[in-house]
C-alpha atoms as an extended CHARMM CRD file, in Angstrom:
* protein
*
       215  EXT
         1         1  MET       CA              0.1570000000        0.0880000000       -0.1900000000  PROA      1               0.0000000000
         2         2  ASN       CA              2.2040000000        2.9680000000       -1.3460000000  PROA      2               0.0000000000
         3         3  SER       CA             -0.8730000000        5.3640000000       -2.0310000000  PROA      3               0.0000000000
         4         4  PRO       CA             -0.7080000000        8.7210000000       -0.0410000000  PROA      4               0.0000000000
         5         5  LEU       CA             -3.2140000000        7.4140000000        1.9540000000  PROA      5               0.0000000000
         6         6  ALA       CA             -1.5590000000        4.4280000000        2.8340000000  PROA      6               0.0000000000
         7         7  ARG       CA              0.4840000000        5.8900000000        6.0590000000  PROA      7               0.0000000000
         8         8  TYR       CA             -3.3990000000        6.6950000000        7.6550000000  PROA      8               0.0000000000
         9         9  LEU       CA             -4.7100000000        2.7080000000        7.2490000000  PROA      9               0.0000000000
        10        10  ARG       CA             -3.8340000000        0.0630000000        9.6590000000  PROA      10              0.0000000000
        11        11  ASP       CA             -1.5230000000       -2.2780000000        8.3810000000  PROA      11              0.0000000000
        12        12  PHE       CA             -3.1170000000       -5.6740000000        9.0840000000  PROA      12              0.0000000000
        13        13  GLY       CA             -0.7840000000       -7.6670000000        7.5800000000  PROA      13              0.0000000000
        14        14  ALA       CA              2.4430000000       -6.4720000000        9.9090000000  PROA      14              0.0000000000
        15        15  GLU       CA              0.1010000000       -7.1700000000       13.1240000000  PROA      15              0.0000000000
        16        16  ALA       CA             -0.0060000000      -10.6160000000       11.8800000000  PROA      16              0.0000000000
        17        17  ALA       CA              3.5280000000      -10.8190000000       11.1410000000  PROA      17              0.0000000000
        18        18  LEU       CA              4.3860000000       -9.6380000000       14.5650000000  PROA      18              0.0000000000
        19        19  LEU       CA              1.5730000000      -12.2720000000       16.3480000000  PROA      19              0.0000000000
        20        20  ALA       CA              3.2270000000      -15.3200000000       14.5090000000  PROA      20              0.0000000000
        21        21  ALA       CA              6.8340000000      -14.4850000000       15.6850000000  PROA      21              0.0000000000
        22        22  PRO       CA              7.8510000000      -16.5040000000       18.5410000000  PROA      22              0.0000000000
        23        23  ILE       CA              7.8340000000      -15.5160000000       22.0660000000  PROA      23              0.0000000000
        24        24  GLU       CA             10.8550000000      -15.9840000000       23.8590000000  PROA      24              0.0000000000
        25        25  THR       CA             10.9590000000      -17.1850000000       27.4500000000  PROA      25              0.0000000000
        26        26  PRO       CA             12.7030000000      -14.9590000000       29.8750000000  PROA      26              0.0000000000
        27        27  SER       CA             15.8860000000      -16.2280000000       31.7380000000  PROA      27              0.0000000000
        28        28  HSD       CA             15.1660000000      -16.0990000000       35.1480000000  PROA      28              0.0000000000
        29        29  PHE       CA             11.9940000000      -18.2450000000       34.9300000000  PROA      29              0.0000000000
        30        30  ALA       CA             12.7900000000      -22.0830000000       34.5730000000  PROA      30              0.0000000000
        31        31  SER       CA             10.9590000000      -24.2230000000       32.1580000000  PROA      31              0.0000000000
        32        32  PRO       CA              8.5910000000      -26.5990000000       34.0950000000  PROA      32              0.0000000000
        33        33  ALA       CA             11.1830000000      -29.4750000000       33.4540000000  PROA      33              0.0000000000
        34        34  GLU       CA             13.7220000000      -27.5790000000       35.3870000000  PROA      34              0.0000000000
        35        35  MET       CA             11.4720000000      -26.7090000000       38.2830000000  PROA      35              0.0000000000
        36        36  PRO       CA             12.1800000000      -28.8900000000       41.2220000000  PROA      36              0.0000000000
        37        37  ALA       CA             10.0400000000      -31.3960000000       42.2020000000  PROA      37              0.0000000000
        38        38  LEU       CA              7.3590000000      -30.7460000000       45.4000000000  PROA      38              0.0000000000
        39        39  GLU       CA              9.2510000000      -33.9700000000       47.1380000000  PROA      39              0.0000000000
        40        40  SER       CA             12.4110000000      -32.4280000000       47.7590000000  PROA      40              0.0000000000
        41        41  PHE       CA             10.2880000000      -29.8330000000       49.9920000000  PROA      41              0.0000000000
        42        42  ALA       CA              8.8320000000      -32.7890000000       52.0280000000  PROA      42              0.0000000000
        43        43  GLN       CA             11.1050000000      -33.3560000000       54.9070000000  PROA      43              0.0000000000
        44        44  THR       CA              9.8920000000      -35.6060000000       57.6360000000  PROA      44              0.0000000000
        45        45  VAL       CA             10.2560000000      -33.9080000000       61.2520000000  PROA      45              0.0000000000
        46        46  GLU       CA             10.3340000000      -36.2730000000       64.3100000000  PROA      46              0.0000000000
        47        47  VAL       CA              8.3000000000      -34.5320000000       67.3110000000  PROA      47              0.0000000000
        48        48  ASP       CA              9.0830000000      -35.9600000000       71.2700000000  PROA      48              0.0000000000
        49        49  LEU       CA              5.7160000000      -36.4470000000       72.5180000000  PROA      49              0.0000000000
        50        50  GLU       CA              7.1050000000      -37.0900000000       75.8260000000  PROA      50              0.0000000000
        51        51  ALA       CA              9.4970000000      -34.1350000000       76.0950000000  PROA      51              0.0000000000
        52        52  GLU       CA              6.8260000000      -32.0720000000       75.0710000000  PROA      52              0.0000000000
        53        53  ARG       CA              4.3590000000      -33.1720000000       77.1210000000  PROA      53              0.0000000000
        54        54  ARG       CA              7.0730000000      -32.4310000000       80.0060000000  PROA      54              0.0000000000
        55        55  GLU       CA              8.0810000000      -28.9320000000       78.7200000000  PROA      55              0.0000000000
        56        56  ALA       CA              4.3000000000      -28.4150000000       79.0260000000  PROA      56              0.0000000000
        57        57  TYR       CA              3.5000000000      -29.5340000000       82.4170000000  PROA      57              0.0000000000
        58        58  ASP       CA              6.7690000000      -27.3840000000       83.3640000000  PROA      58              0.0000000000
        59        59  GLU       CA              5.3790000000      -24.5620000000       81.8960000000  PROA      59              0.0000000000
        60        60  GLY       CA              1.6250000000      -25.0540000000       83.6190000000  PROA      60              0.0000000000
        61        61  HSD       CA              3.4460000000      -26.3420000000       87.0240000000  PROA      61              0.0000000000
        62        62  LEU       CA              5.6540000000      -23.0780000000       87.2620000000  PROA      62              0.0000000000
        63        63  ALA       CA              2.5130000000      -20.7990000000       86.1230000000  PROA      63              0.0000000000
        64        64  ALA       CA              0.2240000000      -22.2010000000       89.0380000000  PROA      64              0.0000000000
        65        65  THR       CA              3.2710000000      -22.0240000000       91.6410000000  PROA      65              0.0000000000
        66        66  GLN       CA              3.5360000000      -18.5150000000       90.8220000000  PROA      66              0.0000000000
        67        67  SER       CA             -0.0980000000      -17.6970000000       90.8450000000  PROA      67              0.0000000000
        68        68  LEU       CA             -0.7970000000      -19.5790000000       94.0170000000  PROA      68              0.0000000000
        69        69  THR       CA              2.1690000000      -18.1980000000       96.0200000000  PROA      69              0.0000000000
        70        70  ALA       CA              1.2570000000      -14.4170000000       94.7530000000  PROA      70              0.0000000000
        71        71  GLN       CA             -2.3520000000      -15.9030000000       96.1440000000  PROA      71              0.0000000000
        72        72  HSD       CA             -1.1270000000      -16.8490000000       99.6070000000  PROA      72              0.0000000000
        73        73  ALA       CA              0.9690000000      -13.5830000000       99.8870000000  PROA      73              0.0000000000
        74        74  GLU       CA             -2.2350000000      -11.6840000000       99.5410000000  PROA      74              0.0000000000
        75        75  GLU       CA             -3.7090000000      -13.5790000000      101.7220000000  PROA      75              0.0000000000
        76        76  LEU       CA             -1.0540000000      -13.6670000000      104.3610000000  PROA      76              0.0000000000
        77        77  GLU       CA             -1.0530000000       -9.7070000000      104.0580000000  PROA      77              0.0000000000
        78        78  ALA       CA             -4.9620000000       -9.1450000000      104.7490000000  PROA      78              0.0000000000
        79        79  LEU       CA             -4.6950000000      -11.7360000000      107.6500000000  PROA      79              0.0000000000
        80        80  LYS       CA             -1.5090000000       -9.5350000000      108.9450000000  PROA      80              0.0000000000
        81        81  GLU       CA             -3.9080000000       -6.2250000000      108.4410000000  PROA      81              0.0000000000
        82        82  GLN       CA             -6.9680000000       -7.9720000000      109.9560000000  PROA      82              0.0000000000
        83        83  HSD       CA             -4.8210000000       -8.9490000000      112.7970000000  PROA      83              0.0000000000
        84        84  ALA       CA             -3.1770000000       -5.7150000000      112.8700000000  PROA      84              0.0000000000
        85        85  GLN       CA             -6.7170000000       -4.2890000000      113.5420000000  PROA      85              0.0000000000
        86        86  GLU       CA             -8.0110000000       -6.3500000000      115.6550000000  PROA      86              0.0000000000
        87        87  ILE       CA             -4.7320000000       -5.6980000000      118.2080000000  PROA      87              0.0000000000
        88        88  GLU       CA             -5.5990000000       -2.3530000000      117.9670000000  PROA      88              0.0000000000
        89        89  GLN       CA             -8.9120000000       -2.6280000000      118.7710000000  PROA      89              0.0000000000
        90        90  GLN       CA             -8.6530000000       -4.7990000000      122.0470000000  PROA      90              0.0000000000
        91        91  ARG       CA             -5.9620000000       -2.0440000000      123.1420000000  PROA      91              0.0000000000
        92        92  LEU       CA             -8.6350000000        0.5340000000      122.9440000000  PROA      92              0.0000000000
        93        93  GLN       CA            -10.8810000000       -1.4020000000      124.5610000000  PROA      93              0.0000000000
        94        94  PHE       CA             -8.3000000000       -2.2080000000      127.3840000000  PROA      94              0.0000000000
        95        95  GLU       CA             -7.1870000000        1.5830000000      128.0430000000  PROA      95              0.0000000000
        96        96  ASP       CA            -11.0440000000        2.3580000000      127.8770000000  PROA      96              0.0000000000
        97        97  GLY       CA            -12.0010000000       -0.6660000000      130.2480000000  PROA      97              0.0000000000
        98        98  LEU       CA             -8.7410000000        0.0710000000      132.3700000000  PROA      98              0.0000000000
        99        99  ALA       CA             -9.7130000000        4.2850000000      132.4280000000  PROA      99              0.0000000000
       100       100  ASP       CA            -13.0440000000        3.2580000000      133.5160000000  PROA      100             0.0000000000
       101       101  TYR       CA            -12.0450000000        1.1330000000      136.2440000000  PROA      101             0.0000000000
       102       102  LEU       CA             -9.2660000000        3.2840000000      137.9320000000  PROA      102             0.0000000000
       103       103  SER       CA            -11.9870000000        6.4830000000      137.5700000000  PROA      103             0.0000000000
       104       104  LYS       CA            -14.2910000000        4.2690000000      139.9430000000  PROA      104             0.0000000000
       105       105  ALA       CA            -11.4310000000        2.3830000000      141.8870000000  PROA      105             0.0000000000
       106       106  LEU       CA             -9.1180000000        4.9600000000      142.5770000000  PROA      106             0.0000000000
       107       107  PRO       CA            -11.1730000000        7.1070000000      145.1720000000  PROA      107             0.0000000000
       108       108  ASP       CA            -12.1180000000        3.8810000000      147.1010000000  PROA      108             0.0000000000
       109       109  LEU       CA             -8.4250000000        3.1710000000      146.7910000000  PROA      109             0.0000000000
       110       110  ALA       CA             -7.6890000000        6.5220000000      148.2540000000  PROA      110             0.0000000000
       111       111  SER       CA            -10.1680000000        6.0290000000      151.2440000000  PROA      111             0.0000000000
       112       112  ARG       CA             -9.2220000000        2.8010000000      152.0290000000  PROA      112             0.0000000000
       113       113  VAL       CA             -5.1680000000        3.7960000000      152.0320000000  PROA      113             0.0000000000
       114       114  SER       CA             -5.8340000000        7.0370000000      154.0050000000  PROA      114             0.0000000000
       115       115  ALA       CA             -7.9360000000        5.0040000000      156.7910000000  PROA      115             0.0000000000
       116       116  GLU       CA             -5.0260000000        2.3590000000      156.8700000000  PROA      116             0.0000000000
       117       117  LEU       CA             -2.7990000000        5.1600000000      157.0090000000  PROA      117             0.0000000000
       118       118  SER       CA             -4.5680000000        6.7650000000      159.8040000000  PROA      118             0.0000000000
       119       119  GLU       CA             -4.5790000000        3.7070000000      161.6320000000  PROA      119             0.0000000000
       120       120  ALA       CA             -1.5230000000        2.8280000000      161.4300000000  PROA      120             0.0000000000
       121       121  THR       CA             -0.5600000000        6.3100000000      162.1370000000  PROA      121             0.0000000000
       122       122  ALA       CA             -2.6320000000        6.2660000000      165.6370000000  PROA      122             0.0000000000
       123       123  ARG       CA             -0.9360000000        3.0480000000      166.4400000000  PROA      123             0.0000000000
       124       124  VAL       CA              2.3370000000        4.3660000000      166.0830000000  PROA      124             0.0000000000
       125       125  LEU       CA              1.3500000000        7.6860000000      167.8260000000  PROA      125             0.0000000000
       126       126  SER       CA             -0.8040000000        5.8260000000      170.8780000000  PROA      126             0.0000000000
       127       127  PRO       CA              2.0490000000        4.6180000000      173.0870000000  PROA      127             0.0000000000
       128       128  LEU       CA              3.3370000000        7.7290000000      172.7640000000  PROA      128             0.0000000000
       129       129  LEU       CA              0.4410000000        9.9600000000      173.2190000000  PROA      129             0.0000000000
       130       130  LYS       CA             -0.1290000000        7.7660000000      176.7740000000  PROA      130             0.0000000000
       131       131  GLU       CA              3.4260000000        8.1370000000      177.7470000000  PROA      131             0.0000000000
       132       132  GLN       CA              3.2790000000       12.0500000000      177.5840000000  PROA      132             0.0000000000
       133       133  VAL       CA              0.1710000000       12.0430000000      179.4920000000  PROA      133             0.0000000000
       134       134  MET       CA              1.4380000000        9.4070000000      182.1410000000  PROA      134             0.0000000000
       135       135  ARG       CA              4.5280000000       11.7950000000      182.5650000000  PROA      135             0.0000000000
       136       136  GLY       CA              2.2030000000       15.0830000000      182.6740000000  PROA      136             0.0000000000
       137       137  ALA       CA             -0.1130000000       13.0790000000      185.1540000000  PROA      137             0.0000000000
       138       138  ILE       CA              3.0390000000       12.3030000000      187.1160000000  PROA      138             0.0000000000
       139       139  ASN       CA              4.6130000000       15.3120000000      187.0470000000  PROA      139             0.0000000000
       140       140  GLU       CA              1.2060000000       17.1950000000      188.4960000000  PROA      140             0.0000000000
       141       141  LEU       CA              1.3220000000       14.3590000000      191.5160000000  PROA      141             0.0000000000
       142       142  VAL       CA              4.4140000000       15.8800000000      192.2930000000  PROA      142             0.0000000000
       143       143  GLU       CA              3.5940000000       19.1310000000      192.5590000000  PROA      143             0.0000000000
       144       144  GLU       CA              0.4740000000       18.1370000000      194.6060000000  PROA      144             0.0000000000
       145       145  LEU       CA              2.9490000000       16.3390000000      196.8150000000  PROA      145             0.0000000000
       146       146  LYS       CA              5.6230000000       18.7530000000      197.5650000000  PROA      146             0.0000000000
       147       147  PRO       CA              3.7670000000       21.1620000000      200.3640000000  PROA      147             0.0000000000
       148       148  THR       CA              3.1330000000       17.4800000000      202.0060000000  PROA      148             0.0000000000
       149       149  LEU       CA              6.7930000000       16.5930000000      202.0300000000  PROA      149             0.0000000000
       150       150  ALA       CA              7.9690000000       19.6340000000      203.0270000000  PROA      150             0.0000000000
       151       151  LYS       CA              6.5710000000       19.3340000000      206.6130000000  PROA      151             0.0000000000
       152       152  GLU       CA              8.1200000000       18.5190000000      209.1130000000  PROA      152             0.0000000000
       153       153  ILE       CA              5.3850000000       16.1360000000      210.5980000000  PROA      153             0.0000000000
       154       154  LEU       CA              4.7560000000       13.7530000000      207.6250000000  PROA      154             0.0000000000
       155       155  GLU       CA              1.4680000000       12.4310000000      207.3470000000  PROA      155             0.0000000000
       156       156  GLN       CA              1.0760000000        8.5480000000      206.1360000000  PROA      156             0.0000000000
       157       157  ILE       CA              1.5670000000        8.8810000000      202.7380000000  PROA      157             0.0000000000
       158       158  THR       CA              0.3880000000        5.7200000000      200.3330000000  PROA      158             0.0000000000
       159       159  VAL       CA              0.4320000000        5.7480000000      196.5480000000  PROA      159             0.0000000000
       160       160  PHE       CA             -1.1960000000        2.7000000000      194.6610000000  PROA      160             0.0000000000
       161       161  GLY       CA             -1.0810000000        1.8800000000      190.6340000000  PROA      161             0.0000000000
       162       162  PRO       CA              1.0050000000        0.3980000000      188.1130000000  PROA      162             0.0000000000
       163       163  GLU       CA              4.2800000000       -0.4620000000      189.1420000000  PROA      163             0.0000000000
       164       164  HSD       CA              5.9380000000        1.3620000000      186.3510000000  PROA      164             0.0000000000
       165       165  LEU       CA              4.3380000000        4.6310000000      187.3830000000  PROA      165             0.0000000000
       166       166  CYS       CA              4.8870000000        3.9510000000      191.0270000000  PROA      166             0.0000000000
       167       167  ASP       CA              8.5610000000        3.9700000000      189.6770000000  PROA      167             0.0000000000
       168       168  LEU       CA              8.3150000000        7.2390000000      187.6390000000  PROA      168             0.0000000000
       169       169  LEU       CA              6.9450000000        8.7020000000      190.7720000000  PROA      169             0.0000000000
       170       170  LYS       CA              9.3660000000        7.6250000000      192.9550000000  PROA      170             0.0000000000
       171       171  ALA       CA             12.4500000000        8.7530000000      191.1190000000  PROA      171             0.0000000000
       172       172  GLN       CA             10.7580000000       12.3150000000      190.7680000000  PROA      172             0.0000000000
       173       173  LEU       CA             10.3330000000       12.4930000000      194.2580000000  PROA      173             0.0000000000
       174       174  GLU       CA             14.0900000000       11.6710000000      194.6110000000  PROA      174             0.0000000000
       175       175  GLU       CA             15.1500000000       11.3270000000      198.3250000000  PROA      175             0.0000000000
       176       176  LYS       CA             11.4090000000       12.2890000000      199.3880000000  PROA      176             0.0000000000
       177       177  GLY       CA             10.1940000000        9.3080000000      198.3390000000  PROA      177             0.0000000000
       178       178  ASP       CA             11.4010000000        6.9330000000      200.7800000000  PROA      178             0.0000000000
       179       179  ALA       CA              8.7740000000        8.7230000000      203.0050000000  PROA      179             0.0000000000
       180       180  VAL       CA              6.2650000000        7.6730000000      200.6720000000  PROA      180             0.0000000000
       181       181  SER       CA              4.6490000000        3.9080000000      200.6490000000  PROA      181             0.0000000000
       182       182  PHE       CA              3.9030000000        2.1120000000      197.2670000000  PROA      182             0.0000000000
       183       183  VAL       CA              1.5260000000       -0.3740000000      196.4530000000  PROA      183             0.0000000000
       184       184  HSD       CA              1.7500000000       -2.0500000000      192.6850000000  PROA      184             0.0000000000
       185       185  THR       CA             -2.0140000000       -2.6380000000      191.2160000000  PROA      185             0.0000000000
       186       186  ASP       CA             -3.4600000000       -3.6660000000      187.9120000000  PROA      186             0.0000000000
       187       187  ASP       CA             -5.2760000000        0.0670000000      187.7620000000  PROA      187             0.0000000000
       188       188  THR       CA             -4.8530000000        2.2200000000      185.0340000000  PROA      188             0.0000000000
       189       189  ASP       CA             -4.7510000000        5.1820000000      186.9110000000  PROA      189             0.0000000000
       190       190  ILE       CA             -2.5960000000        6.3450000000      190.2120000000  PROA      190             0.0000000000
       191       191  ARG       CA             -4.0460000000        6.7340000000      193.5520000000  PROA      191             0.0000000000
       192       192  VAL       CA             -2.8730000000        8.4680000000      196.3140000000  PROA      192             0.0000000000
       193       193  GLU       CA             -3.9050000000        8.7690000000      199.7740000000  PROA      193             0.0000000000
       194       194  ILE       CA             -2.2210000000       11.2380000000      201.9880000000  PROA      194             0.0000000000
       195       195  GLY       CA             -4.2130000000       10.8570000000      205.7980000000  PROA      195             0.0000000000
       196       196  ASP       CA             -7.6950000000       11.0320000000      204.7230000000  PROA      196             0.0000000000
       197       197  SER       CA             -7.1360000000       13.1150000000      201.6170000000  PROA      197             0.0000000000
       198       198  LEU       CA             -6.8170000000       11.5320000000      198.3940000000  PROA      198             0.0000000000
       199       199  LEU       CA             -5.4340000000       12.1200000000      194.8940000000  PROA      199             0.0000000000
       200       200  VAL       CA             -6.7520000000       10.5010000000      191.4540000000  PROA      200             0.0000000000
       201       201  THR       CA             -5.3960000000       10.7170000000      188.0810000000  PROA      201             0.0000000000
       202       202  ARG       CA             -7.6010000000       10.5650000000      185.3550000000  PROA      202             0.0000000000
       203       203  LEU       CA             -5.2800000000        8.3840000000      182.8690000000  PROA      203             0.0000000000
       204       204  SER       CA             -8.2390000000        5.5800000000      182.3640000000  PROA      204             0.0000000000
       205       205  ALA       CA            -10.4620000000        7.9690000000      180.9350000000  PROA      205             0.0000000000
       206       206  PHE       CA             -7.9690000000        9.7380000000      178.8460000000  PROA      206             0.0000000000
       207       207  THR       CA             -7.2710000000        6.1170000000      177.8550000000  PROA      207             0.0000000000
       208       208  ALA       CA            -10.5280000000        5.2660000000      176.9400000000  PROA      208             0.0000000000
       209       209  ASP       CA            -11.0150000000        8.6300000000      175.2440000000  PROA      209             0.0000000000
       210       210  LEU       CA             -8.0740000000        7.8070000000      172.9570000000  PROA      210             0.0000000000
       211       211  GLU       CA             -9.1230000000        4.5520000000      172.1100000000  PROA      211             0.0000000000
       212       212  ARG       CA            -12.4640000000        5.6790000000      171.2350000000  PROA      212             0.0000000000
       213       213  VAL       CA            -10.8060000000        8.7860000000      168.9270000000  PROA      213             0.0000000000
       214       214  LEU       CA             -8.5120000000        6.0570000000      167.3600000000  PROA      214             0.0000000000
       215       215  ALA       CA            -10.3830000000        3.4470000000      166.7550000000  PROA      215             0.0000000000
């Protein structure tokens, strides 16, 4: 087709010749003959079932142990906290009970201690008080007897009373005590007979009043 219109018309002959030309296979694609057999990829792998079981058991045992250990630690911590709270509650209850007991018991205890102290003090002071009163009574008797003992002619003087008071009176009279007769009795008071006159101490009344006060 050499006419001027040839360049505007499609050349079917050239396309047919192009399609008839053989297609070359790229070098990087192997032909079916050159492909490796599928059997070459199938390899047999042996599995140790017992080892797999042991490994699975060990992993499970470890996981269970860790879980139980963590759970036990949490429970133990909770028990410690509960125990600490119970101890604190018991301490507060004990302090409250002790405060209540002391508030009721201390006044009674103080009263009893005061009473016992007073009684003990009285027991200690009672003999001292009696001794002082006895000495005072003896001194008064001596003053009463001095005018009589100063006379040239002495009347009969007889003293009745407990031995220790008689000895005390005789010591107070000194040498003039030889002119006085002493008769020991179980009475508390001293009785002095001078002729028809009579002098009597009031030691028994004082002792009775002292014992009543200290009772």
